[in-house]
C-alpha positions as CSV (number, residue, x, y, z in Angstrom):
1,M,55.7,100.1,116.5
2,K,56.8,98.2,119.6
3,S,56.4,94.9,117.7
4,K,58.5,96.2,114.8
5,L,61.2,97.2,117.2
6,F,61.0,93.8,118.9
7,C,61.5,92.0,115.5
8,I,64.5,94.2,114.7
9,C,66.1,93.4,118.0
10,I,65.5,89.6,117.5
11,L,67.0,89.7,114.0
12,F,70.1,91.6,115.4
13,I,70.5,88.9,118.1
14,V,70.1,86.1,115.7
15,F,72.6,87.7,113.3
16,N,75.2,87.9,116.1
17,I,74.6,84.4,117.2
18,I,75.0,83.0,113.6
19,F,78.3,84.8,113.0
20,S,79.6,84.1,116.5
21,A,79.0,80.4,115.9
22,D,80.8,80.7,112.5
23,A,83.8,82.3,114.2
24,A,83.8,79.6,117.0
25,S,83.7,76.8,114.4
26,L,86.6,78.3,112.4
27,Q,89.6,76.2,113.1
28,V,93.2,77.1,112.2
29,S,96.4,75.1,112.4
30,A,98.3,78.2,113.4
31,K,99.4,78.8,117.0
32,S,98.4,82.5,116.6
33,A,96.1,84.1,114.0
34,V,94.1,87.2,113.4
35,L,91.8,88.6,110.7
36,I,91.0,92.3,110.5
37,C,89.2,94.8,108.2
38,A,91.9,96.8,106.4
39,D,89.9,100.1,106.5
40,T,88.8,100.2,110.1
41,G,91.3,97.8,111.7
42,Q,88.3,96.0,113.3
43,I,89.2,92.5,114.5
44,L,86.9,89.9,112.8
45,Y,88.6,86.8,114.2
46,E,91.5,86.1,116.6
47,H,93.3,83.1,118.1
48,N,96.1,83.9,120.5
49,A,96.6,87.1,118.5
50,Y,98.6,88.8,121.2
51,E,101.1,86.0,121.9
52,K,104.7,87.0,121.2
53,L,106.2,84.7,118.6
54,S,109.0,84.7,116.0
55,M,107.6,86.0,112.6
56,A,110.5,84.9,110.3
57,S,110.5,86.7,106.9
58,T,107.2,88.4,107.3
59,T,109.6,90.9,109.0
60,K,110.5,92.1,105.5
61,I,107.1,93.9,105.4
62,L,108.6,96.5,107.7
63,T,112.0,96.4,105.9
64,A,110.3,97.1,102.6
65,L,108.0,99.8,104.1
66,L,111.1,101.7,105.4
67,A,112.8,101.4,102.1
68,V,109.9,102.9,100.1
69,E,109.5,105.6,102.6
70,N,113.2,106.6,102.6
71,L,114.7,105.7,99.1
72,S,113.9,106.6,95.5
73,P,112.8,103.5,93.7
74,E,114.9,104.5,90.6
75,A,118.0,105.1,92.6
76,E,120.9,102.7,91.9
77,I,122.9,101.4,94.8
78,M,126.2,99.5,95.1
79,I,126.1,96.3,97.2
80,G,128.7,96.1,99.9
81,N,130.0,93.4,102.2
82,E,126.8,93.3,104.2
83,V,125.5,90.6,101.8
84,L,128.3,88.2,102.6
85,N,127.7,85.2,104.9
86,V,124.0,85.6,105.1
87,D,122.0,82.5,106.1
88,G,118.8,81.4,104.5
89,T,117.3,82.4,101.1
90,S,119.4,84.7,98.9
91,L,118.9,86.8,95.8
92,G,122.5,86.1,94.9
93,L,123.9,89.6,95.5
94,K,127.6,90.1,95.6
95,P,129.8,93.0,96.7
96,G,130.2,95.4,93.9
97,D,126.9,94.6,92.2
98,R,124.7,97.5,91.2
99,I,120.9,97.3,91.4
100,R,118.0,99.7,91.4
101,V,116.1,100.1,94.7
102,Y,112.9,98.9,93.0
103,D,114.5,95.7,91.7
104,L,116.1,95.2,95.2
105,L,112.6,95.4,96.8
106,V,111.1,93.0,94.3
107,G,113.8,90.5,95.2
108,L,113.2,91.2,98.8
109,M,109.5,90.6,98.8
110,L,109.1,87.9,96.0
111,S,112.2,85.8,96.6
112,S,112.6,86.8,100.2
113,G,116.3,87.4,99.8
114,N,118.0,87.9,103.2
115,D,121.0,89.4,101.3
116,A,118.5,91.9,99.9
117,A,117.2,92.7,103.4
118,N,120.7,93.6,104.5
119,A,121.4,95.6,101.4
120,V,118.2,97.6,102.1
121,A,119.2,98.2,105.7
122,V,122.6,99.7,104.7
123,A,121.1,101.7,101.9
124,V,118.6,103.3,104.2
125,S,120.6,103.7,107.5
126,G,124.2,103.2,106.6
127,S,124.4,100.1,108.8
128,I,122.3,97.1,109.8
129,E,122.4,98.2,113.5
130,G,121.1,101.7,112.6
131,F,118.4,100.2,110.5
132,V,117.2,97.9,113.4
133,D,116.9,101.0,115.5
134,L,114.8,102.6,112.8
135,M,112.6,99.5,112.6
136,N,111.8,99.6,116.2
137,H,111.1,103.3,116.1
138,R,108.7,102.9,113.1
139,A,107.0,99.9,114.8
140,A,106.3,102.0,117.9
141,L,104.8,104.8,115.7
142,I,102.5,102.2,114.1
143,G,101.4,101.0,117.5
144,M,103.1,97.6,117.5
145,R,103.4,97.5,121.3
146,A,104.4,93.9,121.7
147,S,107.1,93.7,119.0
148,S,110.9,93.8,119.0
149,F,113.0,93.8,115.8
150,A,116.7,92.6,115.8
151,T,117.2,91.8,112.1
152,P,116.0,93.3,108.8
153,S,115.5,89.8,107.3
154,G,113.7,88.0,110.1
155,L,116.3,85.4,110.9
156,D,116.0,84.0,114.4
157,D,117.1,86.1,117.3
158,E,115.9,86.1,120.9
159,N,115.1,89.8,120.7
160,H,113.2,89.4,117.4
161,Y,109.5,88.7,117.9
162,S,106.0,90.1,117.2
163,T,102.3,89.1,117.5
164,A,99.7,88.3,114.8
165,Y,97.9,91.4,115.8
166,D,100.9,93.7,115.5
167,M,101.8,92.2,112.1
168,A,98.3,93.0,111.0
169,L,98.7,96.6,112.1
170,L,102.0,96.8,110.2
171,T,100.5,95.3,107.0
172,R,97.6,97.7,107.2
173,E,100.1,100.6,107.4
174,A,102.3,99.3,104.6
175,L,99.5,98.7,102.1
176,Q,98.6,102.3,102.3
177,N,101.9,103.0,100.4
178,E,101.1,102.5,96.7
179,L,104.6,101.4,95.8
180,F,104.7,98.8,98.5
181,A,101.2,97.5,97.5
182,E,102.3,97.3,93.8
183,I,105.4,95.3,94.6
184,V,103.8,92.7,96.9
185,S,100.9,92.1,94.5
186,Q,103.2,90.7,91.8
187,Y,103.4,86.9,91.3
188,T,106.2,87.0,88.8
189,A,108.7,89.7,87.9
190,T,112.0,90.3,86.0
191,I,114.8,92.3,87.7
192,H,118.3,93.3,86.7
193,I,121.4,93.0,88.8
194,G,124.0,94.9,86.8
195,E,123.7,93.5,83.3
196,K,122.2,90.2,84.5
197,K,118.5,89.6,84.1
198,I,116.7,87.5,86.7
199,W,113.2,86.0,86.6
200,L,111.5,85.7,90.0
201,K,108.3,84.0,91.3
202,N,106.6,85.0,94.5
203,H,106.6,82.4,97.2
204,N,103.0,83.3,98.0
205,R,101.1,80.9,95.9
206,L,97.7,82.2,97.0
207,L,98.3,85.1,94.6
208,Q,97.5,82.6,91.9
209,S,94.8,80.5,93.6
210,Y,92.7,82.8,95.9
211,S,90.4,85.2,94.2
212,G,91.1,88.8,95.2
213,L,94.4,88.2,96.9
214,I,96.8,91.3,96.7
215,G,99.8,90.0,98.7
216,V,101.8,90.2,101.0
217,K,104.5,87.9,102.5
218,T,105.5,84.4,103.5
219,G,108.1,83.4,106.1
220,F,109.7,80.3,107.6
221,T,112.5,79.3,110.0
222,K,112.8,76.2,112.1
223,K,112.1,78.3,115.2
224,S,109.1,80.2,113.8
225,G,107.6,77.5,111.7
226,R,105.4,78.7,108.8
227,C,104.3,82.3,108.9
228,L,102.1,84.0,106.5
229,V,100.5,87.5,106.0
230,T,97.9,87.9,103.3
231,A,95.6,90.7,102.1
232,A,92.6,90.4,99.8
233,Q,90.0,92.7,98.3
234,R,86.5,91.9,97.1
235,D,83.5,94.2,96.3
236,G,85.0,97.1,98.2
237,T,86.0,95.1,101.3
238,S,89.7,94.7,102.2
239,L,90.9,92.1,104.7
240,I,94.2,91.3,106.2
241,A,95.0,87.8,107.7
242,V,98.0,86.8,109.7
243,T,99.1,83.3,110.9
244,L,102.2,82.5,112.9
245,K,103.6,79.0,113.5
246,A,101.1,77.2,111.3
247,S,101.3,73.7,109.9
248,D,98.8,74.4,107.1
249,D,98.9,78.2,106.5
250,W,97.5,78.1,103.0
251,T,94.3,76.4,104.2
252,D,94.2,78.6,107.2
253,H,94.2,81.8,105.1
254,C,91.6,80.6,102.7
255,A,89.3,79.8,105.6
256,L,90.0,83.1,107.4
257,L,89.4,85.2,104.3
258,D,86.3,83.2,103.2
259,Y,84.9,83.8,106.7
260,G,85.7,87.5,106.6
261,F,84.1,88.1,103.2
262,A,80.9,86.3,104.3
263,A,80.7,88.1,107.6
264,V,81.5,91.7,106.6
265,K,78.9,94.2,105.4
266,H,79.2,97.7,104.0
267,F,77.9,100.6,106.1
268,S,77.5,104.2,105.1
269,V,78.4,107.3,107.2
270,Y,76.5,109.6,104.8
271,E,73.4,109.7,107.0
272,S,75.4,111.1,110.0
273,I,77.0,113.9,108.0
274,P,75.2,117.3,108.4
275,Q,74.6,119.7,105.5
276,Y,77.6,122.1,105.1
277,Y,77.5,125.5,103.4
278,V,80.2,127.7,101.9
279,D,79.8,131.5,101.5
280,V,79.7,132.7,97.9
281,V,81.1,136.2,97.0
282,G,79.5,138.0,94.1
283,G,76.8,135.4,93.4
284,K,73.0,135.4,93.1
285,A,73.0,133.2,96.3
286,N,75.0,134.0,99.4
287,S,76.1,130.4,100.0
288,V,76.1,127.0,98.4
289,A,75.7,123.6,100.0
290,C,78.4,120.9,99.6
291,V,78.2,117.1,99.8
292,P,80.7,114.3,99.6
293,S,81.6,113.4,96.0
294,V,81.0,109.7,96.8
295,D,79.1,107.8,99.5
296,L,81.5,107.2,102.3
297,T,81.4,103.6,103.4
298,Y,83.3,101.2,105.6
299,S,83.5,97.5,106.1
300,A,82.5,95.9,109.4
301,M,80.5,93.1,110.9
302,Q,78.2,95.6,112.7
303,P,77.8,99.4,112.4
304,L,80.4,101.3,114.3
305,A,79.1,103.9,116.7
306,D,82.2,106.0,117.3
307,I,83.3,107.2,113.8
308,Q,84.6,110.7,113.9
309,V,83.9,113.0,110.9
310,Q,86.3,115.9,110.1
311,V,85.2,118.5,107.6
312,T,87.4,121.1,106.0
313,T,86.0,123.7,103.6
314,V,87.4,126.8,101.9
315,P,86.4,130.1,103.7
316,F,84.5,131.3,100.7
317,V,84.2,131.0,96.9
318,Y,83.8,133.5,94.1
319,A,80.9,133.3,91.7
320,P,80.2,131.7,89.4
321,V,80.1,128.3,91.0
322,S,79.3,125.1,89.1
323,Q,77.7,122.1,90.5
324,G,80.4,119.6,91.3
325,D,83.1,122.1,92.1
326,I,85.4,120.9,94.9
327,I,85.2,123.3,97.8
328,G,86.2,121.1,100.7
329,K,87.1,117.7,102.0
330,I,85.6,115.2,104.5
331,T,87.6,112.7,106.4
332,C,86.4,109.8,108.6
333,F,88.4,108.4,111.5
334,Y,87.9,105.3,113.6
335,N,90.0,104.9,116.7
336,G,92.2,107.8,115.5
337,T,93.0,106.2,112.2
338,K,91.7,107.5,108.8
339,I,89.3,105.1,107.2
340,A,87.8,107.1,104.4
341,E,88.3,110.5,102.7
342,T,86.6,112.3,99.8
343,P,86.2,115.8,98.4
344,L,83.1,117.9,99.2
345,C,81.4,119.3,96.1
346,A,79.0,122.1,95.4
347,T,75.4,120.8,95.0
348,D,74.2,123.7,92.8
349,D,75.2,126.3,90.2
350,V,75.5,129.9,91.6
351,E,75.5,132.5,88.9
352,F,77.6,135.7,88.9
353,N,75.5,138.7,90.1
354,A,76.7,141.8,88.3
355,V,74.4,144.1,90.4
356,V,76.0,143.0,93.6
357,I,79.4,143.6,92.2
358,Q,78.5,147.1,90.9
359,E,77.1,148.1,94.3
360,K,80.2,146.8,96.1
361,T,82.3,148.7,93.6
362,K,80.4,152.0,94.3
363,M,80.8,151.4,98.0
364,Q,84.5,150.8,97.6
365,Q,84.8,154.1,95.7
366,W,83.1,156.0,98.5
367,L,85.3,154.3,101.1
368,Q,88.4,155.3,99.1
369,L,87.2,158.9,98.7
370,L,86.5,159.1,102.5
371,S,89.9,157.5,103.2
372,G,91.6,160.2,101.0
373,W,89.8,163.0,102.8
374,F,90.9,161.7,106.2
375,S,94.4,161.1,105.0
376,Y,94.6,164.7,103.6
377,G,93.3,166.1,106.8
């Protein structure tokens, strides 16, 4: 037994040495970089990940997130003077144009229109200044402690900066919104500005060349250099990579994501979940066991020891009960953030027990009779 335990320890040490060496040999051109697991937020690689830098148009990840959280995608808005005299890339919006919110967001994220960013800001908050306040408030809620936002577009400003790690946190939050995830995953799209139809192509060319890539945003200014945020999924593993001020961000991200997919494994939390039971009323059994509908797993380089499990079940169920009936929910948290959730389902059938019901009915009749006597007295 001792020799077996010793072998396991040796294998664990060797495993760590191998992947530590791989991480050490991973070279990126970026001044700052980070790679995280999207489900747990666990850092897989970092290089100056907490250094405050300009993040250019990757800023629009937050702009788009606030839009999908506060506007109906089918709503039509009229463009005002906020789109005039906007530097950098443009969607070609003019005052008086009418456009759906969904089309505006596609233009924002695929073509990186700075005019679209200003239009989003006014549509959400009534003014660019008010929207900037909202950006900073939302960033604080996400936990972006080293970030400051001054523009909805990402144009240079001394009070506009973030870190690779903060941008990874933002992207992790944003990708949980299905509409946001849908928009940033598109490589090409057609939108309408009034009666005019416009064909757009995403600036993120890795959507076409890297297997499993699902978005999310490019960025560039002379001050910030090349900035890139990507997310990719393979075999149940989701990764987020961020590089700021990179000379070769395409290569950086391919290397980061390749490293992550090779290093990350799947671990189950099923073994740590105790058996739960729910009371059954009127059944041939007094209770029924319930289990997760699917095996709850997470992605990490090593098993995580501090996963919290929260179980919610109904107080009771009425017979009959069928195997597979949903009677609860189980949620797993890591560092206070939800990483997995699935229904709890009954493990067995519980038949209706007519005898029990009849006995209870007779008892209820006696109780009603006694109650009537006491009321009469």
